[in-house]
N, C-alpha and C positions, 0 to 999 in steps of 0.2 A: 541144627542150630546149637551152638555152644553158648551156655549161659555164663556170664562173668559175674560171680557172686559179689565181688567187690563193687562192680558197677551197679548191680541191683541194690546192694546195701546202700550205696551213696544216693541212688535215686529215691529209695524209700525214706531215707533220712531227710532229703530235700522235700519230699512230699509231706512228711510230718511237720517240718518246719513251716512250710507254706500253709498247711491246714491249721496249725496253731495260730499263725498270724491272722488268718481269715476269721477264725473263731473269736479271737480277741477283738478284732475290729467289729464283728457283728454284735458281740456282747456289749461293747462300749456304745454302739449306736442305739441299742435297745434299752439302755438304762437311762432313766430320767434325770440327767444332770447330777447324779449322785456319784460320789467317789467309790471306787471298787478297790478293795484290797483283799488279797488271799490271806486266809488264816495260816498260822505256822504249819498246821497239819497239811493244808492244801499245798503249800510251798514245798514241803518235804515230799509229798506225793508226786508233784510235777518233777522234782529232781530225780526221784526214783524211776519214774517212767522215762525221763530223758536218758538216764544211764542204761536202762534196759534196751532202749532203742539203739543207742550207740554201741552196745556190746553184742548185738544180735547180727550175725552174718548170714544166717540161714533164711533164704527167701520165703519158705513156707511159714516160718515163725514170724517174719516181718509182715506177711500177708494177714496172718491171724491177728497180730497186734494191731495192724491198720484197721481191720474190721471191728475189733473191740473199741478202739479209739473213736472210730466214726460213729458207732452206735452210742457211745457215751456222749459224744459231742452233740448228736442230734437229740438225744434225751434231754440234755441240758438246755438246748435251744427251746424245746417244747415246754420244759418247766419254766423257763424265763418268760416265754410268751403267755403261759397260763397266769403267772404272777402279775404280769402287766395288765392282762384282761381283768383280773380280779380287782386290781387297784383302780382301773378305769371305771369299772361298774359300781364302785362304792362311792 
């Protein structure tokens, strides 16, 4: 089986795009009607990661990056849930 790195790269970019969309939707659903805005530092970090994803053609690097982003996303979800529970308990 011959791997087409451009196809894999496109699929990984699509995966990250969909993952980011789902993450945003889940965070918005979990926040109690408060507006959310990223800090300037967070916005720059998002842009930096977007550029890293777009410039990566190596499938192994994309897999590593996907795993790191998935771990960060799930950690953020856990932290958000913890904050919500703390707020509800008080």
